[in-house]
N, C-alpha and C positions, 0 to 999 in steps of 0.2 A: 683616066687622066681628066676627062671632062667632068667626072664626079668630084674630084678633089678641088677644083676651082670654086665651085659654089660654097663648099665647106669653109675654105679659106676666107672667102668674101663674108661669109656669115660670122666667122670669128672676128674679122676685122671690123665689121659693122658693130658687133657686140662690144668690142674694146673701145671703139670710138664713142659709142653710146654711153658706156660706163665712165669714160673720161669726161665726157660732156656733163654727165650727171654729177660727177664728183666736183667739177669746176663750179657748177651751179651751187652745189651744197656748200662749197668752200666760201664762195662769195657771200652766200646768205649768212653763214655762221660768222664770217669776218665782220659783216655789217652789224650782226646782232651783238657781237662782242664789243664793237665800237660804241654802240648805243649804251650797253651796260656799263662800260668804263665811264662814259660821260655821266650816266646816272649815279654811279658810285662817287665820282668827284663832287657832283652836286649834293649828294647826301652827306658826304664828309664835311662839306662846307657848311651845310645846315647844322650838322652835329656840333661843329666848332662854335657856331653862332649860339646854339642852344646852351652849350656849356658856358660860354661867356655870360649869357643872360642869366643862367642859373647861379653862377658865381656872384654876379652883381646882386641877385635877389638874396643870396645867403648873407652877403655883407650887410645888406639893408636890414635883414631880419636880426642879425647879431647886434647891430647898432640899436635897433628898436628894443631888443631884449635887455640890453644894458641900460638903456634909458628907463625901461619899465621897472627893472630891478631897483635902480636908484630911487625912482619915484615911489615904488611900493615900500621900500625901506624907510623912506622919510615919512610917508603916510602912516606906516605901522608904528614908528616911534612916537609920532604925534598922538595916534589913537591910544597906544599903550600908556603914555603919560597921562592923557586925559582920563582913561579908565582907572588907572591907579589912584588918581586923586579922588575920583568918584567912589571907588571901592573903599578907600581909607575913610572917607567921610561916612559912608554907609556902615562900615565896620565899627567905627567909633560910636555911632548912634546905637547900633544893635548891641554893642558891648556894654554900653551904659545901661540899656534896658535889661540885658541879661544879668548884669551885675546886681542891679536893683532887685530883680526877681530872685536871683540866687541868694542874696542876703536874706530875703524873706523866707525862702525855702530852707536855708541853713538854720535859721532860728527855729522854724517848725521841726526840722529834723533833730536839732539839739534837744528840744523839749521832748520829742518822741523817744530819743535815745535815753534821756534821763528817766523817762517813765518806764522804758524797757529795762534799763540797768538797775533801777532801784530794787525790784524784787530779787534780782540776781545778787545785788549787794547784801540785801537782808538775808538771803539764803546762804551766802558765803559767811556772813557773821554767825549765823546759826551753826553752819558747818564747822567753823573755827571753834565755837564753844563745845560742840559735840566732840571734835578732835581732842580738845583739851581734856574733856571728861574721859574720853576713851584712853588717852595717854595716861591719865591718872589711874584709871582702872587697870590698864596694862601693867603699870608699875606695881600696883598692889597685887595683881595676879602673878606677875613675875616673882615678886617676893614670896607669895604663897607657894608658887611652883618650886622656887629654890628651896624653901623649907620642906616641901613635900619630897623633893629629890634627896635632900639630906636625910629625911626620915627613911626613904627607901634605901639609901646607902647604909644607914644604920641597921635597917631590917635585913638587908642583904648580908651584912657582916654577921648579924645574929644567926641568919639562916646558914651561912657557911660554917659558923661554929656548931650549930645543931647538926649540920650534915657531917662534920668531922666526928662529932660525938656518935652519930648514927653509924658511921663507918667503923669507928672503934668498937661500938657495941656489936655490930655484925661480924667483927673479927673473932668474937668469942663463939665457940661451937654451940654452947647451950642456948645463946640468944638466937643464933641462926636457926636452930632446930625449933624453938618456940615460934619464931616468925613464920617458918614454913608450915607448922601445924595450924597456926591461926589463919594463914592464907587458905589452907586446905579446908578448914571448917567454914570460912566465909564463902568460899566458892560453892560448897555443898548447900549452904543456906540459900544462896542466890539461885541455884539450880532447882530449888524446890525439894531437895532431899532432906526432910526433917530429921533431926538427930535421933529422936527416940523411935523413929519408924524405919528409916531407910539406910542409916549408916551408923557405925560404931567407931569411936576413937580409942586409941591406946589399949587395944585388946591384947591379952597375953595368952600364949599357948606354951605349955611345958613340953619339951621334946628331949630326946636323948642327948642332943648337943647343947641343951640349955633352954633358956626362955626365949621364944620367938616373939618379937614385939613389933608388928607392923603398925604404922601410924594410922591407918584407917582400913576398915573392911566395909565395902559397899555391898549391901544385901540386894540381890536381884530377884525377880519373880521366879518361882520354881525352886526356891531354896539355893540358888547359885550365889557365889560370893566372888567379889573382885578385891584382891589384896593391893593396897596402895602404901608405898613407902616414900617418905619425903627425904630428899637430899638437897642440901644447899651449899654447893661448892663455890664460895665467894672469895677466898683468900687471894688467889691469883687474879681473879677478875677485878677486885678492888685495887690491887696493885697496878693492873694495867690501866685503870681509869686515872689513877694518880700519877702515872708515868709522865715524865717531862719530854722524853724523846721517843721517836718511832721505834728504834731498835729495842729499847727497854719494854715498850708497850707490846711489841710483837713477841718478845720472849715470855712475858707474863701471860699473854693470850695462849701461847703454846702450852704453858704449864697448866692453864685453866682447862684446856682440852684434855690433857692427860688426867687431870683430877676427875673430870666427868667420866672418862673411860674407866678409871679406877673404881668410881662409885657404881658403875654398871656391873663390873666384875664382882664387886663385893655383894651386891644384891642378888646376882645370879647364883652365887655359891650358897645363899641361904635356902633356896629351893622351897619357897612358900607354897607352891602348888602341890608339893609332897606332904606338907603338914596340914593343909586345909583340904579335906576331901571334896568339898563342894566348889572349890576354886578351880578355874580353868588353868591350863598349863602355861600361864604367863603371869607376870607381876608388873604393876604400873609403878614406874619411877617418876615421881612428881618433882619437877624443878620449879620453884615459885617465881618465875620470871622468864618471859619469852626471850629477852635479850641475853640471858645467861646461856640458854641452849643454842641460840643463833650464833653467838660468838664462838662457841665450840664447834658448831657445824661448819662455819666459814673456814676453819683451819683443818677440819677432817670430815670430808663428806661421807666417809664410810662408817662414821660413828653410829648413825641411825640404823644402818643395815646390820652392823655388828651386834648392836643391842638386841635387835629382833631375833637374830640367830641364837642369842643366849636367853631367849624368852623374857626379855625385859622391854616393856613399852615405855618410851620416853614421852612424857606429857608435860605441857605447860598450862598456865591458867586458861588459855583459849581453848585448847583441845580437851582439857579435863572437864570444863563446863559442858562442852558438847557431849562428852561421854556420860556425865551425870544426868543431863537432860534426856538422853536416850533411855537411861535406866528408869528415870521418873516416868517417862511415857509408857514404858513397859508395865510399871506398877499401876498406872491409870487404866491401861487396857485390861489387866488382870482384875482390877476392881470392877470394871464394867462387866466382865464375864461372870464374876461372882454375883453381881446384882441382876443378871439377866432374868433369872427365875422369879425374883421378887418383882421385877418390872412387868413380867408376864401376868403375875397375880394381880398387881395393881391395875394393869390394863383391862383385864377381864372384869374386875369390879367396876372400873370406870365405865366400860361399855354397858354393863347391866344398868347402872344408874342413868346413863344416857337414854337407854330404851324406856325406862320408867318416865323420865322427863319428857321424852317424845310422846308418850301416851297421854300424859296430862296436857301437853301442848296441843295435841290433836283434838281433845275434848273441848279445850278453850276455843279452838278455831271453829268447831261446829257451833258452839254457843254464839260466837261472834257472827257467824253466817246467819243464824236465826234472828239475831238482833238487827242486822242490816236489812233483812227482809221486812221486819216490822217497821223499821225506820222509813224505808222507802214507801211503804203503804201509808204511813202517817203523812209523809210529805205529799203524796199524791192526793190524799183527802184534803190536805190544807190548800193545795193549789186549785182543786176542782170544786170544793164545797165552801170552805171558810173564806178564802181570799176574795172570791167574787161577791159574796155578801158584804164584806167589809168595804169594798170599793163603791158600793151603792151609797154609803154615807158621804163620801167625797163628792159624788155626783149631785147630792142634795145640798151641797154648799157648806158642809162641815170642814173647817180648816184643821190641819194637823201639823205639828212641828216636826214630825219624823215619818218618812214613808216606810211602808212595809216592804222589806227586801225579798227578792226571789230566793227560794231555798232550793239548792240542787240536790238531786238524789245521789246516793253512793253507789257507784258501779263496781268498785273493787271488792273482791271477795277473798277470804283467806285461802291460802294454799292448803292442799291436802298433804299432810306429812307422809302418809302411807304411800302415795303415788311417787314421792321423791326418794323413798328408800330403794336402794339397789338390791338385787337378789343376794349379793354377798353380805349386805348388812342384815338382811332378814335372818340369815343363818347365824 
């Protein structure tokens, strides 16, 4: 019990001490708050006074700004008016000076432009004259051209008439045959197959079936022969050319193809390879125009193969010339083979003559070598014996119009022909 009394006293003392400290803190803080409130009132009062003073200053500044604006506007208007008057005066003076100067420069420029334009004017006048001349010449040329066109039209009409006459003439079988034979002969001449040597025209052979009459037999080397027969199926082709519509043209071209096939069959039945023992087992059917064969082949591609199966070779001027040139080349090769022995004899004779000529040429070289040696000895004697004595005259004061030139010795010697000959040449 005695221990509980001091504890209570301690707690009571502690509580009193805390209460006393709190009272002291309260009085201190209350005093501090009072001072701060007074300070705040004082600051608010000063702030209101500053605001009032600032408002008065702003009013004063606004009044001063208004006055300055009015003053500046007045002064600006006065200065602008004065400057405008001065500027107008100065501008008038400068304008007068510039106008005077411009008038002088304008006169100079007008004179310069006149000087510049005058050559152009002269050139334009010359050009106008040339244009007039060209126009006159154009009219004359146009008239001449018109006349030339009229002449061409007349020539064209005449050509059309001649063409119609040619078509009419080719419609006749005998004329077509003569034309084909003439074409065949001309091609043989162009290919170098001379008539009296390499080909024969209109040769006849009598057989059991009658007279076999090919249009040409081309002789080949080795005694071989190529039989050529000319066929000119033009009736249907000319009708196709003169046709006015496509259907008629196509019909006539089909008839032309049938005619070509018929000519192939007719020639195959003649069997020329059986009648001419030296002829190969085929015959050449010559058609005197590439366009005639191509028109038939366009409608029947099997025509060429069918003709070859019947031992008939279809030929046009282009392919027939190639055939004749090949035969002519064979004749040239045979001619060269026949002349080979003669060429050998001529070569041996020429080689013997060259050997004799080389012998004479070698003797001439030896003589030239001896002559060169004697010449070099004479030059050496001239340089060492004669020329020093002659120079003594010039040393004694004798004047000469021409100096004695130095003479060079000859170093080149003739080649030895025998050393150049190869062992094969010696044999």
